[in-house]
C-alpha positions as CSV (number, residue, x, y, z in Angstrom):
1,X,0.0,0.0,0.0
2,X,1.2,3.5,-0.7
3,X,2.3,5.5,2.3
4,X,-0.2,8.2,1.8
5,X,-3.5,6.5,1.2
6,X,-5.1,3.0,0.7
7,X,-4.3,2.8,-3.0
8,X,-2.2,-0.3,-3.8
9,X,1.3,0.6,-4.8
10,X,3.8,-0.9,-7.1
11,X,7.5,-1.3,-6.3
12,X,10.8,-2.2,-8.0
13,X,14.4,-1.9,-7.0
14,X,17.3,-0.4,-9.0
15,X,21.0,-0.2,-8.3
16,X,22.9,3.0,-8.8
17,X,25.4,2.5,-11.6
18,X,28.5,4.6,-12.5
19,X,26.6,6.1,-15.5
20,X,24.0,7.5,-13.1
21,X,26.6,9.7,-11.2
22,X,27.1,13.4,-12.0
23,X,30.0,15.7,-11.4
24,X,28.8,16.3,-7.8
25,X,29.3,12.6,-7.1
26,X,25.7,11.6,-6.7
27,X,22.8,10.5,-8.9
28,X,22.0,13.1,-11.6
29,X,18.6,14.7,-11.5
30,X,17.7,13.2,-14.9
31,X,18.2,9.7,-13.6
32,X,15.5,10.2,-11.0
33,X,13.1,11.2,-13.8
34,X,14.1,8.1,-15.7
35,X,13.4,5.9,-12.7
36,X,10.0,7.6,-12.3
37,X,9.2,6.8,-15.9
38,X,10.5,3.2,-15.6
39,X,8.5,2.3,-12.5
40,X,5.3,3.9,-14.0
41,X,5.8,1.9,-17.2
42,X,6.4,-1.3,-15.2
43,X,3.2,-0.7,-13.2
44,X,1.2,-0.1,-16.4
45,X,2.6,-3.3,-17.9
46,X,1.8,-5.3,-14.7
47,X,-1.9,-4.4,-14.7
48,X,-3.0,-3.3,-18.1
49,X,-4.5,-5.8,-20.6
50,X,-2.4,-6.8,-23.6
51,X,-4.9,-4.9,-25.8
52,X,-4.5,-1.7,-23.8
53,X,-0.7,-2.1,-23.8
54,X,-0.8,-2.2,-27.6
55,X,-3.3,0.6,-28.0
56,X,-2.2,3.1,-25.3
57,X,1.0,5.0,-24.8
58,X,1.5,7.5,-22.0
59,X,3.1,11.0,-22.2
60,X,4.1,13.2,-19.4
61,X,2.4,16.6,-19.1
62,X,4.1,17.6,-15.8
63,X,6.8,16.4,-13.4
64,X,7.2,17.7,-9.9
65,X,10.1,16.4,-7.9
66,X,11.4,17.2,-4.5
67,X,15.0,16.0,-3.8
68,X,15.6,15.1,-0.2
69,X,18.9,13.3,0.0
70,X,21.4,12.1,-2.6
71,X,21.7,8.6,-3.9
72,X,25.3,7.4,-4.4
73,X,27.2,4.8,-6.5
74,X,26.3,1.3,-5.5
75,X,23.1,2.3,-3.5
76,X,20.1,0.0,-4.0
77,X,17.1,2.2,-4.5
78,X,13.5,1.3,-3.9
79,X,11.0,2.9,-6.3
80,X,7.4,2.9,-5.1
81,X,4.6,4.3,-7.2
82,X,0.8,4.7,-6.8
83,X,-1.9,6.4,-8.7
84,X,-3.9,9.4,-7.7
85,X,-6.9,11.3,-9.0
86,X,-7.8,11.8,-12.7
87,X,-9.2,15.0,-14.2
88,X,-10.4,14.4,-17.7
89,X,-7.5,12.8,-19.5
90,X,-4.9,13.9,-16.9
91,X,-3.8,11.0,-14.6
92,X,-1.9,11.7,-11.5
93,X,0.8,9.4,-10.2
94,X,3.1,9.6,-7.2
95,X,6.5,8.0,-6.7
96,X,8.8,7.8,-3.7
97,X,12.4,7.0,-4.2
98,X,14.1,5.5,-1.1
99,X,17.5,4.0,-0.3
100,X,16.7,0.4,0.3
101,X,19.1,-0.2,3.2
102,X,17.7,2.5,5.6
103,X,14.5,3.5,3.8
104,X,15.7,7.1,3.7
105,X,13.5,9.1,1.3
106,X,15.7,10.4,-1.5
107,X,13.0,12.1,-3.6
108,X,9.3,12.5,-3.8
109,X,7.5,13.0,-7.1
110,X,4.1,13.8,-8.6
111,X,3.6,13.3,-12.3
112,X,0.7,14.0,-14.6
113,X,0.3,11.6,-17.4
114,X,-2.0,11.6,-20.5
115,X,-2.9,8.4,-22.3
116,X,-2.5,8.6,-26.1
117,X,-3.5,6.3,-29.0
118,X,-0.5,4.4,-30.1
119,X,-1.3,4.9,-33.8
120,X,-2.6,8.5,-33.9
121,X,-0.6,9.8,-30.9
122,X,-3.7,11.8,-29.9
123,X,-5.1,11.7,-26.4
124,X,-7.4,8.8,-25.8
125,X,-9.8,7.8,-23.1
126,X,-9.1,4.6,-21.2
127,X,-11.7,1.9,-20.8
128,X,-13.7,2.1,-17.5
129,X,-11.8,-1.0,-16.3
130,X,-8.3,0.6,-17.0
131,X,-9.5,4.0,-15.7
132,X,-10.4,2.3,-12.4
133,X,-7.1,0.5,-12.2
134,X,-5.0,3.7,-12.7
135,X,-6.9,6.3,-10.6
136,X,-8.4,6.5,-7.2
137,X,-11.2,8.8,-8.0
138,X,-12.3,11.3,-10.6
139,X,-12.2,15.0,-10.0
140,X,-14.5,17.4,-11.7
141,X,-13.3,18.2,-15.2
């Protein structure tokens, strides 16, 4: 379960590699965003039907990220994501990035995603089943 509500969460673990490190000696900001995208994609692939996976792609409309502590070379990092509310075609998703050894929060993110048709690349509504899987409630449009 997510730490902030009763919505089931999805987790995966990554190890910090040398290519992730910047000139400051810690994980580069862009790597955190890559991890956010990777865990969101893995969550989608774990729950969405094969048909939806073929027909729907996701694009980011907005990323918000608060960096709390640095991740360092060799750290094992726990990525935990869960869905939030949906407004029209804008799906909210939260991710916490923690160091696995001590559960220290490294970063907290909120991302707004839009589903698009894989062929036309235009925004597309999800089926009611998928919409329910990837949102906790609908907000007024």
